C-alpha atoms as one frame of an Amber mdcrd trajectory, in Angstrom:
protein
 -29.490 128.432 -75.400 -30.361 128.824 -79.163 -34.224 128.409 -79.309 -34.470
 129.941 -82.811 -35.725 126.803 -84.444 -38.462 126.511 -81.909 -39.531 130.040
 -82.129 -39.279 130.179 -85.888 -41.464 127.067 -86.178 -38.519 124.911 -87.647
 -38.802 122.461 -84.663 -41.690 121.333 -82.407 -39.429 120.474 -79.537 -37.439
 122.788 -77.339 -33.571 122.540 -77.138 -34.072 122.981 -73.409 -34.526 120.060
 -71.078 -35.137 122.226 -68.137 -34.482 125.456 -66.460 -33.394 126.949 -63.078
 -35.996 128.671 -60.912 -34.972 131.908 -59.138 -36.772 134.079 -56.546 -34.714
 137.338 -56.799 -31.036 136.195 -56.993 -31.569 132.941 -54.933 -31.958 129.636
 -56.681 -34.988 128.069 -55.386 -35.598 125.123 -57.630 -34.958 123.645 -60.987
 -37.118 121.839 -63.484 -35.529 118.983 -65.511 -37.734 116.814 -67.879 -40.544
 115.738 -65.697 -38.827 116.342 -62.332 -38.529 119.333 -60.236 -35.947 119.767
 -57.580 -36.475 122.162 -54.635 -33.246 123.513 -52.911 -35.232 125.652 -50.522
 -38.812 125.054 -49.232 -41.388 127.681 -48.588 -45.151 126.762 -48.951 -46.618
 130.114 -48.395 -45.199 133.605 -48.841 -45.197 134.294 -45.155 -43.546 131.050
 -44.166 -39.746 130.829 -43.473 -37.547 130.079 -46.183 -35.919 126.565 -45.294
 -32.581 125.633 -47.021 -32.661 121.898 -47.776 -29.470 119.889 -47.220 -30.418
 117.699 -50.122 -32.927 118.908 -52.727 -36.380 117.535 -52.565 -37.123 115.679
 -55.845 -40.580 115.533 -57.213 -41.770 113.474 -60.235 -44.332 115.924 -61.596
 -46.211 113.092 -63.519 -46.767 111.116 -60.384 -46.879 113.919 -57.865 -47.991
 117.104 -59.683 -48.989 118.815 -56.236 -45.324 118.428 -55.124 -46.472 116.714
 -51.764 -43.248 116.847 -49.571 -44.122 113.296 -47.978 -43.595 111.832 -51.490
 -40.194 113.218 -52.187 -37.731 111.008 -54.310 -34.462 112.485 -53.264 -32.632
 109.185 -52.350 -33.880 107.247 -55.376 -33.243 109.776 -57.979 -29.438 110.558
 -57.833 -29.180 110.675 -61.685 -31.923 113.411 -61.769 -29.965 115.344 -59.210
 -26.746 114.943 -61.195 -28.321 115.982 -64.463 -30.142 119.027 -62.998 -26.768
 120.079 -61.341 -25.013 119.930 -64.487 -27.809 122.047 -66.162 -27.545 124.634
 -63.400 -23.757 124.580 -63.725 -23.875 125.250 -67.414 -26.229 128.149 -66.818
 -24.069 129.762 -64.138 -21.112 129.286 -66.475 -23.166 131.024 -69.285 -23.506
 133.980 -67.108 -19.793 134.689 -67.267 -20.029 135.074 -71.125 -23.388 136.672
 -71.112 -24.058 138.582 -67.873 -27.687 139.358 -66.982 -29.099 142.862 -67.653
 -28.613 144.838 -64.509 -31.763 145.731 -62.487 -32.950 149.341 -63.256 -31.424
 149.448 -66.687 -33.439 151.841 -68.885 -35.481 150.582 -71.642 -34.853 150.114
 -74.486 -31.731 148.096 -73.566 -28.656 148.623 -75.769 -25.772 146.142 -75.210
 -22.369 147.449 -75.154 -20.370 146.937 -78.352 -17.851 144.159 -78.123
């Protein structure tokens, strides 16, 4: 995603509506606008990682502590659809622009194309 306008001060708004959240190579959650979707649930680092059948959806303005009893999964299908599209677009972008492999020496020099 081209963020040059924001970084160069030509825009006050990001071109991004959200972003995926990974832990290692596993997609844990996604933030989209004022919502956060959890695909797995883990409160503490020592707790088991629970994969969720449906994402837990939180409105961060109404539930900033992400209290699980206040999830909005069934009433926010449009949020799930929008976040799913964002994640799909991100995954597709990795085909064209693969991530830098772990352990790559610094400074990174991309291969000539």
